[in-house]
N, C-alpha and C positions, 0 to 999 in steps of 0.2 A: 504494500500500500504506500502511496505517496503521502508522506507525513507533512512535508513543508517545502516551500519554494522561497528562495531568497534571491532577489534581483538588485543589482547596483549599476548605475550609470549606463542603462540600456535604453536607447531611444528617448521616450518621454519620461522614463522612470529614473529618479535620482537614487532612491533606495526604498525597497519595500520587502515585506516578508508575509507569506500566507501560510497558515496552518490548516491543511485540509482535513476533513472528517471522513468517516466511513459513509457508505451509501451514496446518495446523489448530492453532489456539490454543484450548485448553480452559480454562474457568473453572469451578471447583467450590468447594463450601463448604457448611456446614450451613445448614439453613433459618433464615432471619432474619439471616444474616451480612451481608447487603447486596449480594448478587449483582446484584439488579435495579438498584441505584444505579449500577453501572459502565455498563451499557447505557444507563440513563437519562441519565447525564452525557454520553455521546457524542451522544445525541439532543439534549440541551440545547445543546451546542456547535454543533450543526448547525441550530439555529433553532427547536427545539420550544418550546412555550409555557413561560415561566418564571414561577415563583411565589416571592414573597419568603419563604414558609414553608420553601423548600428551603435557605435560608441557615442554616448551622450556628449554633445558639444561642450568643450572645455575640460573633459575628463581624459585621463591617460589610458584608461582601460574600462571594459565592462565585465561584470562578474555575474554568473548564474550558478546557484547551488541548489541541488535537490537532495532530500533525505528520504530514503525508502526504508520501510521495515519489511523484512523477508522472513516468513515462517514456513512456507510450503517446502517440504523436503526436495521435491523435483526442481524447484527454482534454485534452492541452495546448491544442489549438485550441479546444475547447469552453470551457475556462476563460478563454482570451483573448477569446473572443466575448462573454463576460459582463463583460469589461473588469476582471477581477480579477487581482491581482498573483501572480507566481510568483518564488521566490527560489532560484536554483541547483537547479531541479527539485524544490523543496519548496513545499508549501502549509501555512502555519501558521495554524490557525484558533483564535481565542481569544474566549471570551465571559465577560464579567464581569457578575454579577447583583447588583444593589443593591436596596435596599428599594423604591424608587420607579421604577426603570428598569433596563435592562440595556444593555450596550455590547458590540457585536460588531465584531471586527477580523479581517482576513485579511492576513497578512504586515505587520501594523502599520497598515494602512489601515482606517478605519472603514467598515463596510458595514451594510446593512439586514438584518433577519431574513429577508426575502424572498430577498435575494441569497444568504444562507447556505443556504437550502433548495434553491435552484437549484444551488449548488455541491455540496451533499450528493448530489444525484441523479447527479452526474458521478463522485463519488469513492467512494461507499459504498452498499450495498444492505442494509437492515435488515429482517429477517423475524422478527416476533414474532406474538403471537396476533392482533393487529389485522390484520397483513398476510396471515396465513393466511385470515382471514375475508374479505378482499377477493377471494379466489378464487371466492366465491359470486356475485360481481357479473359481469354479462354484459360490461361495459366492460373489466374486468380480463382476462377470458378472451379477448376480442378482442385486447387488447394483447399477451398472451402468445403467441398464435398468430402475430400479425404479427411479433413479435420472432424467432420461430423461422423464419419464412419468409425473413427476411434482407433484403439490400440490393435485390434485384430487386423485391420488393413495395414496399419503402420508396420507390424511385424513382417507381413508378406512383402511389403515394399522394400524393407531393409534386406531381406533375402534376395529379392529381385535385383537390387543394386549390386550385390556381390556377384551374382551370376552374370548380369549384363556387362559388368566391367571385365570379367574374364572373357566373355564372348567378344567384346570390343577389342581386347588385346589380341585374341586369336585372329580376328579379322584383319587387324593391322599387320600381324606376322605373315598372314597369307599374302597380303598386298605387297609387303616389303620383299617377299621371296618369290615373286613372279619374275624369274630370270631365264634367259635363254641358255643353251648348253655351252656356248662359247664363254659367256660371263661366268657361269658356274665353274668351268675349268680354270679360268684365271684366278677366281677367288679361292678355289681349292688349292691351287698351286702355291698361292701366296700364304695361305694358312699352314700348309705343310712346311714351307721354308721357315716361317716364324716359329712354328712349334719345334722344328729341328734345331734352330739357333738357340732357343731357350733350353732345350734338353741337353745340348752339347755343353752349354755353360754350367748346367746343373746348380743353379743358385739355391742356397739354403735360407729359410726365413731368419732374419736377424743378422745374416752374414755381412750385409753391406755396412752396418754400423760397426761391427767388429773389425772389418778390414780397414775402414776409414780411420778408426782409432789407432790401429797398428801402424798405418801409413803416417799419420801425424806424429806418432811417437818416434818412428825411424827418421822421418824427414827433419826432425828437430833434435836428433841425437846429440850433436855437438853442443848445442845450446843447453840441453838437459845435463850433459856431463859437466860442463863448465860451472853451471849453477850449483849442481850437487857437490862438486869438489870445494867450491868456495864456502858453501854452507857447512861442510864437514870441517874445514880448516877453522872457520870462525867459532865453532863449538868445541874444537879439540883442546889438547893439553900442551900444545906447542905454540910458540910465537904469540904469546898473550891471548890465546883463544879463550873462549868462555870457560872451558874446563879448567885451565890453569888459574884463571881468576877466581873461580869457585873454590879451588883447592887452597889458594892462599887465604881466602876469607875464612874457610873452615879451620885452617891452622891458627889464625888469629883468635877466633872464638874459643877454640879448645884451650888456648893458653890462659883464659880467664874464666871459663865457665864454672870451674870448681868454686869460685867465690860468689856466684850469684845463680840461684835456681832458675831465674827467668832466662838467663843466657843458655841454659841447658836445652830449653825448648827451641830456641833459635838454632842451636847447634844441630838438633834433630832435624829441623826443617832443611838446613843446608845439606845434611847427609842425604835426605830424600832427593833433593835437587841434583846432587852429585851422582846419585845412583841412576836417576832418570837420564841424566846427560851421558853417562857411561853406556846405558842401553842404546840411546840414540846413536852414539858414535860407532858402536859395534855394528848396528843395523845399517847405517849409512856406508860403512867400510865394505860390508858384504855386497850392498847394492852396487857400489862403484867397481868392485872386483868382477862383477858379472855383467857390467855395462860394456857391451861390444857392438860394433856396427858391422853387420854382415851385408856387403854390397849385393850379393846374389839374392839374399832373402828380401832385401829392399826392392830389387828389380821385380821379383815375383809378386810382391805385395802391390806394387804400383801397377803392374800389368793386370792383376786381378781386379783392382779397384777401377781401372779404366774400362774393363769389360763390363762390370756391374753397372757403372754409370751409363755406358752406351745402351745397355738393355733398358735401364730406367728411362732414358730419354725417348725410347721407342715404345715401351710397353707399360710403363707405370712408375709411380714415384717411389715405390718400395718393392722389395723382393716378393712380398705377399701379393701385390698387384700384378707383378710380372707373371707369377704362377697362375693367378686367376685368368690372366690374358691367355696363357697357354691352354687352360681348360676350355676357354671359349673357342680357341682355334681348333682344338680337337673335336668339339661339337660341330663346327663348320665342316671339318673334313668328313666326319661321320654322316652329316646331313647330305653333303653333295656326292658322297660315294654311293649312296642309295637314295637319290633324290626322289624318285617316284614313290618309294615306300614312305619317306618322310612327308611328302606332300599329301599322300593319301591319308596318313595318320592325322595330319593337321586339319585336313578337311573334315575328317570324321569327328575330331574333337570339337571343331567349330559348329558342326551340324548338331551334335549332341547338346552343346551349351545353348544353341538357339532354340532347340526343342524344349529344353528345360525352362528357358526364359519365357517362351510362349505359353507353356503350361501354367506358369505362375501368373502371367498376364491375364490368362483366361479366368483364373481364380479371383484375381484382383478386380477384373471387370465385372464378374458376377456380384461381388460384394458392393461395388460401386452402384450397380444397377438397383440392387436391393435397397441400399441406403438412399439412392436418388429418389426412389418412389416414396419412401417414408418422409424424407425431407420436403419433397414437393407437396405432399399432403399437409404437413405441418406449416409450410410456408403459405399455402392458400388460406389456412385458418388465421395465421398471424397477419397476413396482408389485409384480410377482411377486418380484423381488429384495428388496423391502421387506416381504415376508411378507403381501402381498395375494394369497393363493393363489387361482388361477382367476378373478381379478378381470377384469371387462370394462370397458375405458375407451373412450369414443367421443367424438369432437368433431364436432358437427353444424354445418354452415354453411348457414343458411337465407337465401336472397336474396329481396328484395322491393323493387320500384321505389318503393313508398310510403315506404321508410326511407332514401331518398337523402340523403346527407350528405357532408361532406368526407372522411369515413372509408370511404365506399362505401355499399352498400345491404344489407350482410350483418348478420345476427344470429348470434353464435357462442355455442354452448352446450356446456359440458363435462358429459358424462353418465358415470355409473359404476354398476356392479353389483358389490358385494363378495361376494355369495353366489351360488354356482352355481344356475342355474334362475330367478333373479330378473331381471326386466327392468331395463334401464338407466334411471336417473332422474337428475334434476338433482342436483348436489353438495349443494345446500341440503337436499334431502330425504333424503339418505343419510349423508353424511360427518359424523363427529364432529370435535371440535377436534384430537385426536391424529391422526386420519386425514388431515385437511386439511394438517397439518404435514408428513406423509410425502408427500402428493401434491405439495406445493410443493417439497420436496426432490427428488423425482423429476423435476419440471419443470426445476428449476435445473440438475440434472445434464445434461439434454439441451440446455439453453440456454447452458451454460457456454462453449462454443466461440464462440458468437455474442455473448456478453456482454462489453462493453468495461469494465465495472466490475470492478475487481480484488478489492476487499474486500467480503466478505459476512458479515453478522452474523446468527446464528440464536439467537433467544431462545425458550425453551420448545419446542424441536424434539422433545423427548422426552415431550411431554404425552400421557398415556394409553397409553404403550407400555412393554414390559418384555421380558425373556427373549430369545428368538430374534429377535423383531422389532427389539429394541434393537440387537442385533449387526448385523442387516442395515442398519439406519440408519447405524450406525457405519462399515460398509464403504463406503456411498455417500458419507459425509462425507470419508472418506479419499481416495476417487477425486476428488471435487470439489476437495479441498485440493491436488491435484497442480498444478492450473492457476490456483488462486485463493488468496488469503489468507482463511481462515475464522476467525471468532471465535464461539465457541459456549459458552453457559452450559448446564450439564447437571447432573442429579443421578444419572445412570446410569453405573455403572462401565464398561459395555460401550462407551459412546461416549467416555468419558474416556480409556480405554486407547489409543485411536487418536491421541492428541495428539502433535503434533510439538513443541509447547511447552505446558506445563501450569502453570496458576496456581491458587493456592488463596486464597479470600477468607475472612478470619477476623474475628470480632467480639471485641474485647477491652475490658476495663474499666481505664481509667487515670485516677487522681485522681477516682474516683467518676463517671466519664463513659464512655459507650460509644463506642468508636472502631472503625471498619472499616478493616482493613489488607488489602493484596493483595501477594502475593509469588510469584516464579517458583520452581518446584520442580525440584530436580535429579532424576536418574533414581531414586535410592533413595527420595527423599521422594515422588515420584510413585507408586511402588509402594505406599508406606505409605498415601497418600491413597486409592488404589483399594481397599486392604484395609479402610480405615475405611468406605468407601462400601458394601463388600460385607458387613462384619460388625458395624458399629456402633462404639460408643465404645471397646470393648476389642478391640484388634487381636491376633488369635490367629495362631499359626504357620500354621495351615491357610488362614486368610484371606490372609496374606502370600504363601503358595505359590500360591494361586489367582490373586492379583493379578499375580504374576510370570508365570504361564502366560498370563494374559489379555494382558499387554504383549507377550509373545513371539509370540502368535497374531496380534496386531494388526500387529506388525512384519513378519511373513511375508505377511499380507494386503496390506500397502502395497507 
């Protein structure tokens, strides 16, 4: 649920905060007051395209912050799958828009705009004029029907996606291996040469690192020997080396340690140092005695390293990659030595996968047709409730193997007739913007129980409607608000009367600048706002009485 919205320096808003409630949240206000800015700011916070012109004049940045509470386990898992943070069941989304860039954060962690959009699909569903228009698209209609069909269909679609991807890969392999005999001979000959070259070199995993290390050691043998001899001399017991200096210090301490117990402890420490230095000098002497430069061994090591590097430049960056390349070369040889058998086996695998995919498509299509019939019947009833009298709504599912995809092989078409006696036609040929908004509302009502998204926003839900139709829409909003949080901008009193929480958006002038404010109305103020919507600027007693009756009727309906 969307708990709160905080907006700063955005368009006409200097700074405002809104705490939304459960159920139906209604936002009203006069034309031009800035109602669209509120929904726009939510869209911005959730990753919509930002423009520096949105920043309030005189401000360095604009800021939008949303706070959601998340309790549904499926939503929590979906957010965790995106590797986005949750804090005590809350998701805090913040977007800061500056002149040259914007900064997006979730619970304090910086995220990309893409991640915000993915998160928004989990938390909120926004329906405005653009979303209503998406109803005209076949892909959207398929998506809605599949959502209505539920988990049974979803499981089959997931299995189909796996099969279809394998089938698509096999088709690609078939296409890529359509070669003539001459080309096959050339590729086979090249693979045999490459395989033989790698086999003759016989590289061993990890060998390149060992040979490189040995080469560096031999190549720097003189420098190593000189440094080691100098270090040995500096720590030795001749020519004022560290050993001779420690020995003299030990002799001096021993001459007086009998007179002071503290000096005996220092004498012991010097003995330990002398012992360690002796061990070091013996070890270094042994190392120097074994330090030899074998020119022949160096030449062999250098030759081996050059060979491995040449193989790496041709076949991979490591010995492991070189050996994997050899395995692929062997597969190519095997494939082309018996190409007809390989091709036949590949075609058989492809055909089997296509058959399996088509069988799953048929099962999915049957489920879609079954649910299409049920949803069509429910929609006819819901549309009748929304004042589409005697409307006919039909969902057609048309199957065709030529349309095989990871979504099945169906085309889904929403058809409607709003006038008795008229044949059903595509929504695009019949429905106006206002009718589309009502159709979307009817669909949402029937999808509500299957929809994991708790918060729904309806912008322009009342486009092109009034009177009895508006009241019918209001009733549906009330029903939908029982199981979801709804946020709705409206200019119709019939819809506003159904509010569980009512906000008014007002434009004021302060210091010669326009500022948009939003505030929650109490019961009396809500009635007055309804009266204003009913009667205009002058609120009459009759308008107030009418508004009170409207609120009472809405309460009884709920």
